[in-house]
N, C-alpha and C positions, 0 to 999 in steps of 0.2 A: 725436634725437640723431644724431650723424654715424657712418657706417660705419668700423669699425677695417680696416685693412689685412691683417688676418689671416682675412679670409673670412668675418665676421660678419655678418648680416643687417642691412639698414638699419633702424633704428628698434626694435631687439631689444636689451636692456642685457647687457652682460655678467654672466655669474653666476660667484661666487666658486669657485675650487678645491674650497674646502670648506664644507659647510653647519653652520652653527652648531648646536651640541648643542641649544638650548634651540628653533629652528623643528622639529628632530627629535622632540622631546618632545611638541610641540603636534599634530603628527598631520599637519601640513602634507608634510612631505617624510618619503620614508623611503628606504632605499638599496635598490637594486634589486640581484638576484643578479651583473649585469653591472658592477657599482660604480657607476653612475651613478646621481643621483637620480629618484627614480618621479615621473612626473606633472608633470616640467619638459622643455619641449623643448629639445634639445642645440642652441643656438646655433651650433655648429660643422660640424652636419650639414646639408649644403647638399642641392640636387637631385642625385641621382645619375645617372649614365649610363644607367641601366637604368629610370627613372621618377621620381614625385614623390618630395620629401623624406621621410626616413624619420620619421615621426611616432608618437607613442602617445597613447593614451588618458590623460586626467589622472585621478588615484584622487581620488575624493571625501574630505571629512574623515573623521577616526575616528569610531566611534561613541562614544567618551569625550566628543569634542569637541562632539559632536551633542548629547550630554547636558547638557554644562557651558552650552551655548548655550540650550537648554530649560529648565532651572533659574534661567539667568539672564533670561529673557523673562519666565518665570513670577514670578520676582523683581519685576522693572520692572513686570510687570501688576499683583502685589499691593500694591506702593507706588502706583500709579497708582490703583488703587480705593480703598485706604485714602485717600489725599490726597480724591479726590471726594466720599468719605463724610463727610471730615472738612469740606470746605466745605459740602457739603450741611447738616450738621448746625450749624454754625456761621450760614449764613443762616437756618435755621429758627429758632435762637435770638433771632437779630436781630429775625426778623419778630413774636415771640412777646414781645420786649422791647417794641418798637413799639406792637403790641397794646394791652401793659398799660399803656404810658405814656399811651395816649388813654383807656383805661377808667379809670385816675387820676385824668385832667384830669377829665372828665367827672363822675367822682365829688366832685372837691374843689371843681367849680363848684355840685355840687348840694349840698353842705355850705355854702356860701358862702350859697346862698339860704334855706336853710332858716333858718340861724344867724339872717340877718336878719329872716326872718316870725317867729322866736322872740323876738328881742329887739322888735318892733314889738309883739305881742302881750302881752309883757310890760310894756310902757310904756301900754299901753291899758288891762289890768287895773289898774295901778297909779293911773291917771288915773280910771278908774272907780269906784275903790274906796276913793277919798281923801275926807276927811269932808265937803267942799264937795259933791262929786257925788252922795254918799249922801243929804245934805239936801236938794237940789235935786230929784232923785228922787222923795224922800219927800213934798216939797212939791206935786209935779206929778200925784201920786198922791192928793192930799187929805189927807195927814197933817199933824199940827200938833204942834209941840213942847207938851209939858207945861209948866204953870205952877210946879208944884211938884215938885222932886226930891230923893226921897231915897235915901240911899245907905246900905247894908248891909255892915258888914264881919263874915264869917263867921269863927270861930276856926279857927287851923292844927289838921289832925289830928296826934293823937300818933303817934310811930313806934313799930312794931311790935318787942316786943322778941323775942329768939330762944328766949325761954323762953314766950312766950305761949302759950296753948293756944286752937287753932283748932278750928272745929267739924269735925267729920270727916262726909263724907254717908252717908245711911242703906245699908245693903247693898240691893244688887240682884238681882233672880232672873237677871239675865245670868251667862254663864259668864266668868270669868276671860280676860284678854285677854293676860295676861302670857304669853310663849313657855315654854314645858315644855324640859327640859333631854333 
């Protein structure tokens, strides 16, 4: 910045004549008893004849501002921790899903192998229990076919009626098994 002709230092910006109220409320500027803004060097104060320029120590931010900053830092830290925990949980669920998919694929392959073996064994049982296979196995054991076959037909059994009296078992010396109330 260029120096102005009214004695301002080179590179130091001009300050407004009045400080806005919102800056005063934030704790950055306070009005000193002599009417100047406390904590800001007056650019119009130059080197005096008796020594270096008149400088003052800038005040730090107010306690309220520090408290708000601390709360903001805690809020940002909390959000960051929550985000990190969420990401970790998401990755853990993804790993669990991938492991489950591998286990499911392995079980699906095992199921296919077992179903194939089941159908092969079923086919083998059907082949070995066919009438031709049974007669060949009997001939191999030296059995012969009978010359005369007689078929017997048994009469079908009569149905029991609801009023039919069934025999009751004899009483035993054992105690009753029925639970008592």
